[in-house]
N, C-alpha and C positions, 0 to 999 in steps of 0.2 A: 342432736349435735354430731357432726362428723368430726372424728379425731383429726387434729392438725398439728400435733406436737410429737416430735420424735424423742427417743430415749435420752440422747445427749442434751437436748434442749431442756427436758425435764430435770435432769441431773444438775445442770448449771443453775436453773431457777431455784432448786431446793438448796444448793450450796450457797447461793447469794442470800437467800432468806435466813439460812443458819448463821452466816457471817453477820448479817444485820442484827439478829437476836443476840449473838455474843457481844457485839459492840454495845448494844443497849444494856444488857445485864452487867457489863463491866463499867458502865457509866462513862463510856467514851463518847457516846452521842446522847443528847438530851434535848428537851424542849420541842419546838416545832419540827426540827429535823428528825428527831426520833419518832414523832407521830407520823410524819409523811413516809419515812422509810419503813416504819412498822406496817402501815397500810400496804405499801408496795410488797413487803415480805409476805403478808397474808394473801394478797392477790396471787403472788408467785406460787405459793403452796397450793392454793385452791385450784388454780389452772393446771398445775402439774398433776394433781390427783385426778382431775376429770379429763385430762388429755385434750383440752380445748382452750384456745386463747381467742377471745372475741376480737382483739386487735389484729391478730393474724388473719382472721376471717375477713375483716374489713380491707386489709391490705393484700389479700390473695396469697398469703404465705402459707406454705405447708411443709413442715420439717419431718413429718411422719413418712417412714419408708413405705413404698408401695409393695404389696405382695405380688410375687411373680406368678403368673398364670401359666 
């Protein structure tokens, strides 16, 4: 897998996942919404750690900075 996520993109995804976790543990979200957002949060964290987003690959998006040669 070729990296396609930049640092800012990863930070935003982890922040959003953390916000979802806080909302869940504070019982602000519950039920089906909590399950769906929890799955999204898990996907955000996993893709942030592996630096690859399959959706970005499908859409041809690359937020990873290129190294200058």
